[in-house]
N, C-alpha and C positions, 0 to 999 in steps of 0.2 A: 186812694187807689187800692190800698191793701184791703179795705173793707169791701170794695167792689169785687176784687178777685176772690175773696173769701165767699161772697155770695154766689159767684159763678161756680166755684168749686163745689159748693153745697148742691147746686142745681144738677151738676154732672153726677155727683155721688148718689143723689136720689134717683136719677135715671138708671145708673148702674144697678143700684139696689133693687129697683122695680123689675129690671130685666132679669136679674139673677133669681129673684123670688118667683116671677112668672114662669121662667123656664124650669125651675126646680119643681114647682107645683104640677107642671105638665108631665114631669117624669113620674109623679106620684110618690116620690121618695121624701123621707123626712130629712131634716138637717143632720140628724145623727147618722143615718145610713149613708147619705151622700158624702158627708165629711169623712166618714170611715173609709169609704171607697177611694176617696181622693187622698187620704192620709194627711188631712189637715185638721186642726182642732175645730170643735164645734163653735168655739168663740170666734175664730177667724171667719168661718162661714156666716155666722149670725151677724157679725159686724158688717160684713159685706152686704148682707141682705137688708140691713137697717140703715145703710148709708153712713156708718160711723167710721169706715175704713177706706183710705185711699190705697187701693191694692197695688202691690208691687207687680211689675209686668209679668213675672213668672207665675205669680199666684193667679193673676187674671187669665193667663194662658191655661193653667191647670183647671181652673173653674170652667172655662169654656169647653175644654175636653170632657170634663165630668158631666156637663150638660149636653154633650153630644152636638156641639155647634162649633163651627170654625170661628176663630177669633175675628175674622173679617165680618161674618154675619152677626156675631155678638155685638160688635161696634155699631153696625147698621141698626140693630134693635135698640141699642142705647140711644142713638140719635133720634129714633122715632119716639122714644119715651121722654125726650127733653121737653120740658114745659115751655121753654122759650129759646130763642137763638142765643148761643153762647160763643163769645170769642174773647180771647185774652189779648188780642192785638187791637189797638185802637187806630 
């Protein structure tokens, strides 16, 4: 069960990472510039873009604001970037 949840978590984190990266690239801003604007470290942003970080909700909110997208629309884009259906409830 834990291994399956770990796999599902990785799928979601990869979808979040792709969404963040795609939206940042659309802004034309570097990781350095956008992390400075948001006042977060480059490593936090880079980890989010690489799927290494399970974001805190407040960090997720700040990132969506930095990317000029509502949290609701950000989540919609993440769902579109999922490679498969994911549910933690059996």
